N, C-alpha and C positions, 0 to 999 in steps of 0.2 A: 548278138546277145540272145541266148537261147530262150529265156523267159519271154522276151518280147516277140520273138519269131513264133514261138508256140502259141502265144495269145493272138497274133495276127491270123494264123491258120485256123485257130479255134473260133474266134469271134469277129474277125474282119469280114467285111462284105464288099464284093466287087461289083462295079457297075460299068456299063459300056462307056467307052471314051477314056479308059485308063484311070478310072476313079476308084480309090480304095477308101471305104468308110470304116473308121475305127472309133466312131463316136460313143460306143458303149464302154470304152475303157481309157481313151486318151483325150478326146477333144469335145466332149459334151458331158457325159458321165465319166468320171475319172476313177481309176484304181490307184489310190495313194500308195499302196505297197509296191506296185509295179513302178509307179512314178519315182519313188525313192530309189528303187533298185537301178533304174535307168540313170538317175542323177549320180549314184555311186559309181556307175560305169564311166560316165563322162569325167568325173573327178579323177578316176584312175587313168583314163586315156589322155587327159591333159595335165597330168601330174608334174611333168617337167616344164610346163609353160608358165611364164610369169603373167599373171592376170590380176587386175585390180577392179574390174567391173564386168558384170554379166549384162548382155544386151539381148533383147528379144523384140518381137513384133506382136501386137495384140491380134487375136486374143489367145489362140491355141498354144502359143509358145510360152505364155506366162507361167503356167503350172510347172513345166519342167525347168524353166529358168529359175524360178523361186527355189525349187529343191536344190539345184546346183549352187545358187547363191547362199542358201542356208548352210549347206555342207562346207563351202569354202569360206563362209563368214564374210561375204562380199555383197555390196549393193547390187540390186537388179534394176535395170531401167528398161521400160518397154516403149518402143516407138508407137505412137498413136496414129490411127487411120483417119482421124478427124482432127482438124486444127481447133484446139480449145481457144475460146475467146480470151481466156486468162493467161495463156502462155505467151511469155515474152522471150525475146532472144532465141527464136527457134530456127532449127535447121530443117529443111524439107527436101524431099525427093519424090518422084512419082514411080509407082510400082504397078505392074500389070498382074492381076490376079487370074491365074489359070482356072481356078474353081468357079469364080464369079464372072469371068469373061469381061472384065472392065479394068480401067486404070483408076487408081486412087492415090491421093497424096498421103505421105507418111511424114510425121514430124517428131522431133525430139528437142527438148530444151537444151541450149548450150550450157545451162547451169549443171546438167547431169551427164553430158557427154562432152568431154573437154580435151584440149591438147594435152598430150602425155598419157592419157588413159590407155591401158592395155586391155583390150576388149575381147571377151569370148562371147560369140553369138550362139544362142541356143534356140532351136525351133522344132516344131513337130514334124514337118514334111520338107523334103527337098525334091522338087520335080524339075521344072525348067530353070530354077535358080533365080527367078525374078525378084522375090523378096530378099534373097541373099545379096543380089546385086544392088538393090536399093539400100540395104544396110551398109554395104561397102562404101557407097556414095556418101551416106551420112557420117560414117566413121572418118572418111577422108576429109569431108568438109569441116569436121570438128578438129582436125589435126591430131586425132588419136591413132592408135595402131591396132589393127585387127590381128589378133594372135591365133585365132582359130574359130572354127564353126562346127557345132555339133547338132546333129539332126537325129530325131528318134527313128524316122523312116525315110529312106531315099528310094526314089523310083529311078533306077539307073537307066531305064529305057528312054527317059526324057532328057538325059544328058546334062542336067544342071551341075551335077557333081563333077563330071568330066571338065566342064568349063571352069569351075572354081579351082579344082586341083591344077589345071593348066596355068592358072594365074599364080600358082605357088602357095595357095592357102592350105593350111592344115585342116582338113575336113575329116570328121569322124561321124559315121552313120551307124546306129545300133542295129538296124535291120535294113537290108537292101533288097528291094523288089526287082527282080530281073524282068518279069513279064506279068501282065494282067490280061493277056490275050484270051479270048473266049471266056472271060470272067473266071479264069483259073489263076490263083495266086501262086506264083513261082518265086521262091526266095533264093538268094545267093547263099551258098554254104558258108 
């Protein structure tokens, strides 16, 4: 998606260790016009897919997921990174965070992720695929069907996308980063 790629090159910041910072337009301060455009593109790319629920993981996936849910007029559920004391009937899994270098539990209520749901997962980044694998586990535990995964930005050099595609998952990434070596952002055409 050209608008996102242009914005990454213009405003993205690269740090050692393969870190791309896009907090001035995606995951801290948000550009709602770009967010809407990205959601429209996801709707286009998943147009032939039967979906009845959008799923994401807090916190950075919420904004794009809400936009997709709004356009498709579908409910959006976000997996929580802390178990609320008021949540009953929860499904849980453990996810390793590359950015924070730690494991955390992720949970979702069985009331909102159920058997028979046809789930589209939306998130901001795909790197090693750890969050995505956790979501796959939650969807499977619920007896739901994962029909696709959409990511704003994929770091192809970390191979999470390859793993998901090898599992037969329909993965769509709006911008693919081929390399961040020497803190130079190299995008796939």
